[in-house]
C-alpha positions in Angstrom: 26.9 -0.9 -23.0 24.2 0.8 -20.9 22.2 -1.2 -18.5 18.6 -0.2 -18.0 16.5 -1.3 -15.0 13.2 -2.9 -15.9 10.1 -0.8 -15.2 8.6 -1.2 -11.8 4.8 -1.3 -11.3 3.0 1.7 -9.9 2.4 0.5 -6.4 0.2 3.4 -5.4 -2.1 2.7 -8.3 -2.1 -1.0 -7.6 -3.1 -0.5 -4.0 -5.7 2.1 -4.9 -7.4 -0.3 -7.3 -7.4 -3.0 -4.6 -8.9 -0.7 -1.9 -11.0 2.0 -3.8 -14.4 0.3 -3.4 -14.0 0.6 0.4 -14.3 4.4 0.2 -12.6 7.0 2.2 -9.1 5.6 1.3 -6.0 7.6 0.4 -2.8 5.8 -0.7 0.6 7.4 -1.0 4.2 6.3 -1.2 6.7 8.0 1.0 9.9 6.1 0.3 11.2 3.4 -2.1 14.4 1.6 -2.6 15.9 -1.0 -4.9 19.2 -3.0 -4.9 21.2 -4.5 -7.7 20.1 -6.2 -10.0 17.1 -3.9 -9.7 14.4 -6.6 -10.3 12.5 -5.8 -7.1 11.7 -2.6 -5.3 10.4 -2.1 -1.7 7.9 0.8 -1.5 6.9 2.4 1.8 3.2 3.1 1.6 0.8 4.9 3.9 -2.9 4.1 3.7 -5.2 6.7 5.3 -8.7 5.5 6.0 -11.5 7.9 6.8 -15.2 7.4 7.6 -18.1 9.2 9.3 -17.3 7.7 12.7 -14.4 6.0 14.5 -15.9 2.5 14.4 -16.5 2.6 10.6 -13.0 4.0 10.0 -11.5 1.2 12.2 -13.5 -1.5 10.4 -12.6 -0.2 7.0 -8.9 0.0 8.0 -8.8 -3.7 9.1 -10.5 -4.6 5.8 -7.9 -2.6 3.9 -5.0 -4.2 5.8 -6.4 -7.7 5.1 -6.7 -7.0 1.4 -3.2 -5.6 1.1 -1.8 -8.6 3.0 -3.4 -11.0 0.5 -1.7 -9.4 -2.6 1.4 -11.6 -2.6 -0.9 -14.7 -2.9 -2.5 -13.4 -6.1 -0.5 -15.0 -8.9 -1.4 -12.2 -11.3 0.0 -9.5 -9.0 3.5 -8.2 -9.2 3.5 -7.9 -5.3 6.0 -10.4 -3.8 5.9 -9.4 -0.2 3.8 -7.1 2.2 5.0 -6.2 5.6 2.8 -4.1 7.9 5.1 -1.6 9.6 2.4 -0.1 11.8 -1.3 0.1 12.2 -4.1 0.3 11.9 -3.7 3.1 14.4 -6.0 6.0 15.2 -4.8 9.4 14.2 -7.5 12.0 13.9 -7.4 14.6 11.1 -6.5 18.1 12.1 -10.3 18.9 12.3 -10.9 15.9 14.6 -12.5 13.7 11.9 -11.9 10.0 12.4 -8.9 8.5 10.5 -6.9 5.4 10.8 -3.5 4.9 9.2 -1.6 1.8 8.1 2.0 1.9 7.1 3.3 -1.0 5.0 6.3 -2.0 3.0 5.3 -3.5 -0.3 7.9 -5.4 -2.4 7.2 -5.6 -6.1 8.9 -7.3 -9.0 9.8 -5.5 -12.1 7.5 -6.0 -15.1 8.9 -7.5 -18.3 9.3 -5.3 -21.3 
């Protein structure tokens, strides 16, 4: 008998849909892990927030953080837990353009087949 883990939601896509109307947002996963019985997965996500100036980037970053922290309270969302690991913190791009980053751990539950 072969055991198959249930499919996990695409956390990057989910967060992108949640944040995309803010503009200047880039979302990417840099780590993930799951433990037996593989019904949840914790995904390490970095959210980069850019804007034309530092104040706008900061304001947008705090809006993004607030939206992500609300996800576990949405009953239609597969997100079960969000933990802010760091940020928002200022980290200018290589060219000096304003950017804030937020690092989170997002725990999702597998979807039913």
